[in-house]
N, C-alpha and C positions, 0 to 999 in steps of 0.2 A: 162466624162473626169476623169481620175485618177489624182488626185492632189498631190499624193505621199506624203501624210501627216501620214501615218501610222507609228507609233512609235515616232512622234514628241511629244513634250511637250509644253503645252499651259496654260498660265494663263489669265483668264478673270476676272478683278475686277469689281464689281458690276454685278455679273453673276446670280443673282437669280431669275430675272423676266425680261420681256420685251426683248429689243434688246440684253442685255448682255446674257440672258438665251439662246435665239435663236442662238447666235454666239457660245457659249459653245456647245450646241447641234450640231450645224453644223460641228464644229471640230471633235467632238466625232464620228459622223456618218462617217467621213473620216478616222477614225482609230487613231486619236491623244489621247493622255492622257491629261486630263483636269483638272485644278484647278479653283475653283471659290471661291470668297469671297462676303459677304455682311453684313449688321449690324444685320439683323434679323434671328435668328435661325430657326424659323419655315418655312419662305420662303426659306431659304438656304436647309433645309432638303427636302423640296418638289422638289426643282430644282435639287438636287443630284439625287434623285429617277428617274426623268425624264431624265437626262443625261446618268444615268447608263443604261437605256433602249437602248440607242443608241449603247452600247458596249464600252469596254475600261476602262482605269483606270480613277477614278474620285476622286479628293480631294476637300474638302469643308471646310472652316473656317470662322468663324465671324470675322469681322474686320471693324473698323471705319477707312477708308482711309484718313480721314482728321487728324488723329493721327499718326505722323512721325514715332514713335517707333513701334506701332501696325502694320503699313503698312510694315516696314522693317522686322518685325517678321513674318508676313504672307507670304511676298515673299520667305523668307529663308525656312520656313516650306513647302511651296508648292514645292520649288525646290528639297527639300530632299524627299518629298513624291512621286513626279514625276520622280525622278532621273535624273534631268537635266531641262533645259529650252531652247527652240527655239524660241517662239513667246509670247509676252506680249500684250494683248489688254487692253487699258486704257479705260474703259467705264463708270463709274459711274458720276452722276451729282447731285449737290445740287439744281439745278433748281432755282438759284436765280432770283427772279422776281421783287421784289419791290426795287426802287431806294432809298434805305437807307443803313445804316451801316449793317444791318443784311443780306439784300440781296446781297450786294456786297461781305461780308466776307464769305458767305457760297459757293458763286461761286469761289472765289479765293481759299479757303481751299480744296474744292472737286474737281471741275472741272479743275483747273489749277495745284495747288501744288501738289495734289495727283498723278496726271499724271507726273509731274517732278520727285517727290520722287520715285515713282514706277519705273520709267525709270532708275534713278540712281542705284536702288537696282538690277534691272533685267539685265542691260546691261552687267556687268562682266560675268554673267552666260551664256548669249546668246553668247558672244564672245568666251568663254571657249568651247562652243558646235560647234564653227566654223562659227557662224554667224547665222543669222535669220531675224526676223522682229518685229518692233513695229507697232501698229495700234492704232490710237487714234480716240475716238468718239467725233466729234464736232457737228455742227448744221448748217442748212442753215441760222440760225439767226446770225452766225458769218460771213456770206458772205454778209449781207445787213443790213439795219436799223432794229432795234428791239424795237419799240416803247413801246409795252407792257411789255417787260421785258429787260430793259437796262443793268443789270448786266450780265444776261445770254448771251446775243449777244456779250457783250465785252469780256468776258472770252473765249467764243468760238472762237472768232477772234484771241485772243492769242494762243490758241491752234493750230489754222491754221498756224500762224506765226512760232510757236515753231517747228512745224513739219518739215517746210523747213530747219531751222537751225539744228535740230538733224539730218536730213537726210544727210546734208553736213558733219557734225561732225562725224557721224558713218559709212559712206561708207567705211572708211579705215579698219573698223573692220567687214566688210561684213554684216553689218546690215541696212536693208532697213527700212524707216520709212514713213508711209502714214497715211492719215486721212480721215475719213467718215464723211460726213455732211448729216445726215437724214434730211428729211422734217417732216411733222407731221405724227407720227407713232401711230397707235391704238392698244391697247391690254388691257385685262382685269386688272382693278386696276391702270391703267396709267393715264396720265394727260389728254389724249383725251377721254379716257372712262369716266372720271368724267365730263369733259365738256359736253359730249353728254347727261349725265344725269341732270346736274345741271345748264348748261349754253348752252342750245340749239342754241341760237342765234349765239354765237360765233363758235360753232361747225359747224353749217350750212354755216357760212361765210368762214371758212376754206375749208370745203368740196367743196363748190361752186368754190373756187380759184384754185383747182386742175384740170387740164384738163381732167384727167381720171374719175373725179366725185366721187372719194373715197379717203380715207386716206391710208397710206401705212401699211404694216404689218411687224413685227419684222424679219420674215424670209427673207424678201426682202433685208433687210440690211445685215443680216447674211451671205447671199451668197456672197456678196462683201468682206466682213471681211475674210472669208475662202480663197477666191481666192487671196487676198492681202497677206495672210500668207504663201501661197504656193510658191513652185518654179516656177509655171506657170506664176507668177508676178515678176520674177527675175530682170526685167530690169524697174520696176516701183518703183520709190522713191521720196519723197518730194512732193507728190501730195496730193490734197484734191478732193474728188469726192462725189458730191452731189447724194443722193438717195431719190428723192422727187416727182417722177412721173410728173416732170414739173412744180411743184408749184411755183418756182421762176419766171417761164415765165409769 
């Protein structure tokens, strides 16, 4: 299917590895110009090289998305480099796991407020382009209880709620807003890669809870993100779609 994304301009925050990188690569393969940000320069450089092999324009810049000024500056620099903006993917997570001040704060700063502020910065540019899409990365932890990671589940639930509110707010600007809720996704250097090596009991328990007997892959999430950013999803807004291989079942 031709998703008609050639020439579109896409920003993916937290795009240097895992799901974010797969999403950026997916858009690039469809012919979109892509900008990514992350905190670490080394991973960012590696990601840029990978995305460039998919073709098209690639912009990359270090940014701590929890810093409001840095995030605003990144969005503006990306829009300038790409010569416009059609789609924003808010992807990074602080993975707030512990039920204490630090666990809650990192979740609020990165998972929630970076998404809110990123949207504030991006929406005027997307509106100027005639409309487009916002795509937020939540988690199935935001759709059910999250006993091991209370802050993470709570802030991801807030992302799901805010998606609905934004969708209603921005429809008049011809901007669709949708949310993806991945299940347990495995990739090198990720949370579940670490668990596989250092907490095999937890890893096995999660693996056994998934009907297909395996964890998901970043590309399986990316395919949905690319679809939601395209005109093929023109009548989908305000939705949260789980990509979990039936894990919640």
